[in-house]
Every structure is written in structure tokens, then in C-alpha cells.
C-alpha positions as CSV (number, residue, x, y, z in Angstrom):
1,M,-71.1,5.7,-62.9
2,K,-74.8,6.3,-62.0
3,T,-74.9,3.4,-59.7
4,L,-72.1,4.4,-57.8
5,L,-73.5,8.1,-57.4
6,S,-77.0,6.8,-56.2
7,S,-75.4,3.9,-53.9
8,I,-73.2,7.2,-52.5
9,I,-76.1,9.4,-52.4
10,S,-78.5,6.3,-50.4
11,A,-76.2,5.1,-48.0
12,G,-75.4,9.0,-47.1
13,L,-79.3,10.1,-46.5
14,G,-80.0,5.7,-45.6
15,L,-77.9,6.9,-42.4
16,W,-78.5,9.8,-41.9
17,L,-82.6,9.1,-41.7
18,A,-80.9,6.6,-39.4
19,S,-79.2,8.9,-37.1
20,M,-82.8,10.5,-36.5
21,F,-85.3,8.1,-36.3
22,I,-82.9,4.9,-34.9
23,H,-82.2,4.2,-30.9
24,G,-78.3,4.2,-30.8
25,V,-77.8,5.0,-33.9
26,V,-74.7,7.9,-33.6
27,V,-72.9,10.4,-36.1
28,Q,-71.0,12.5,-34.5
29,P,-68.1,14.1,-34.9
30,H,-65.3,14.2,-32.3
31,T,-62.2,16.8,-31.4
32,G,-59.4,15.9,-33.6
33,S,-62.0,14.1,-36.2
34,N,-60.0,14.1,-40.1
35,F,-59.7,11.7,-42.8
36,F,-56.2,11.7,-44.5
37,G,-55.3,15.6,-43.0
38,F,-59.0,16.9,-43.9
39,A,-60.5,18.5,-40.7
40,L,-64.3,16.8,-39.9
41,T,-65.8,19.4,-37.7
42,A,-69.6,18.8,-39.0
43,Q,-72.3,16.0,-39.4
44,W,-72.5,16.3,-42.9
45,Q,-69.0,15.8,-43.9
46,L,-68.9,12.4,-41.6
47,L,-72.8,11.5,-44.1
48,I,-71.1,12.4,-46.7
49,L,-67.3,10.2,-46.2
50,F,-69.6,7.3,-44.5
51,G,-72.0,7.8,-47.8
52,I,-68.6,7.3,-50.1
53,V,-67.2,4.6,-47.8
54,I,-70.4,2.4,-47.7
55,G,-71.0,3.1,-51.7
56,L,-68.0,2.0,-52.9
57,L,-67.8,-1.5,-50.9
58,N,-71.6,-1.7,-51.9
59,Y,-70.3,-1.1,-55.9
60,F,-66.6,-2.8,-55.9
61,V,-66.5,-5.6,-52.7
62,K,-70.0,-6.3,-53.0
63,P,-70.9,-7.9,-56.4
64,I,-67.8,-9.5,-55.4
65,L,-69.6,-11.5,-51.8
66,D,-72.7,-12.0,-53.7
67,L,-71.0,-14.1,-56.2
68,I,-69.2,-16.2,-53.4
69,T,-71.9,-17.1,-51.6
70,L,-74.8,-17.5,-54.6
71,P,-75.5,-21.3,-53.5
72,L,-76.2,-19.8,-49.8
73,R,-78.3,-17.3,-51.5
74,I,-79.9,-19.4,-53.3
75,I,-80.9,-21.6,-50.4
76,T,-81.7,-19.0,-48.1
77,L,-83.9,-17.3,-50.1
78,G,-81.9,-14.3,-50.1
79,L,-81.1,-13.7,-46.0
80,V,-77.3,-14.3,-46.3
81,G,-77.9,-10.8,-49.0
82,M,-79.3,-9.2,-45.8
83,L,-76.3,-10.2,-43.5
84,I,-73.4,-9.2,-46.1
85,S,-74.5,-5.5,-46.3
86,M,-75.2,-5.4,-42.1
87,A,-71.4,-6.6,-42.6
88,M,-70.9,-4.3,-44.5
89,I,-71.9,-1.6,-42.3
90,W,-70.9,-2.7,-39.7
91,V,-67.0,-2.6,-40.8
92,V,-67.6,0.8,-41.7
93,D,-69.0,1.1,-38.0
94,Y,-65.8,-0.4,-36.8
95,M,-63.3,1.9,-39.1
96,F,-64.6,5.2,-37.7
97,V,-64.4,5.8,-34.2
98,E,-67.3,8.8,-35.2
99,L,-70.0,6.5,-36.4
100,S,-72.0,4.1,-33.4
101,I,-74.6,1.1,-34.2
102,P,-74.0,-0.8,-31.5
103,L,-76.3,-4.0,-31.2
104,L,-78.0,-6.0,-34.1
105,Y,-81.3,-4.3,-34.7
106,P,-80.1,-1.2,-34.8
107,L,-78.0,-2.5,-37.4
108,L,-80.4,-4.3,-39.0
109,W,-82.6,-1.4,-39.2
110,T,-80.3,0.9,-41.0
111,T,-79.2,-2.0,-43.2
112,L,-83.0,-2.1,-44.6
113,I,-82.8,1.7,-44.7
114,I,-79.7,2.0,-47.1
115,S,-81.6,-0.9,-49.1
116,V,-84.7,0.6,-49.1
117,L,-83.1,3.8,-50.3
118,N,-80.7,2.6,-52.4
119,I,-83.3,0.0,-54.0
120,V,-85.6,3.4,-55.0
121,F,-82.4,5.4,-55.9
122,G,-81.2,3.0,-58.5
123,K,-84.5,2.6,-60.4
124,S,-84.9,6.4,-60.4
125,V,-81.4,7.3,-61.6
126,L,-81.1,4.5,-63.5
127,K,-84.4,5.0,-65.4
128,E,-84.0,5.5,-69.5
129,N,-85.9,8.3,-71.6
130,K,-88.0,6.4,-74.2
131,Y,-88.2,9.3,-76.3
């Protein structure tokens, strides 16, 4: 549960940082934006939604894809893992019109930001007390 929560937080915060600092990454609500009947009128609502979707994909789907592509990950020394993460974010970009990541380099930088934040939050949240 802690890993899922840290994955959701890092994805939402990573998308916010990417939209602030990477040219081309846009998170913007449109008129009539809703998610199962809930109106999405602010950017923070979209970032929470995208964080939840990316976090769930990273928690449930990514381990399966990592296991399937294990031989390729060994051969390419982990490069396929980055491509899988990029594909996850691209899927979310494809699903929602409110998120726009236009080219390969903004997608790569967004993936790197989310991955680094996921590592940082994963280490800090999952750190156990030794008392």
C-alpha cells in the first residue's frame, strides 16, 4: 500500500514539475472536462487524476511488462525499462486530451523526472524504523 501511495504521489508531482519546467508538456483543463461525471475544472484535479492513473499503471502493469521483457532488459542493460516507463506515460497522454506531451524528448524528460521522484519517495516512504 505504501508503494502504491508513493507511486501515485511521485507521478502527480512529476507531471506537475514537468509541466512547469519542460517546454511542450501541458496539463490544462478543457471546457466540459469530466471523469465519470466529476467535473475537472482545475489543474490540480487533473494532476491528481493523472497521478492516480500513472501510479496504478506503474504498480500493477509495469511489473508484468518488466517480467515479460526481462531478457531484453538484460541485453540492453535496462534501456527497455525506460522505454516501458515512457510507454506508460504515453498511454496516459493518449487517453486524456487534457495532457499533452508532444514529442520524444519531453516524454523522455517527463519519464526521468517521474522515475527519480518514484525512487526518492519509495526510499523515504518505505524506510523502516529500527527502534
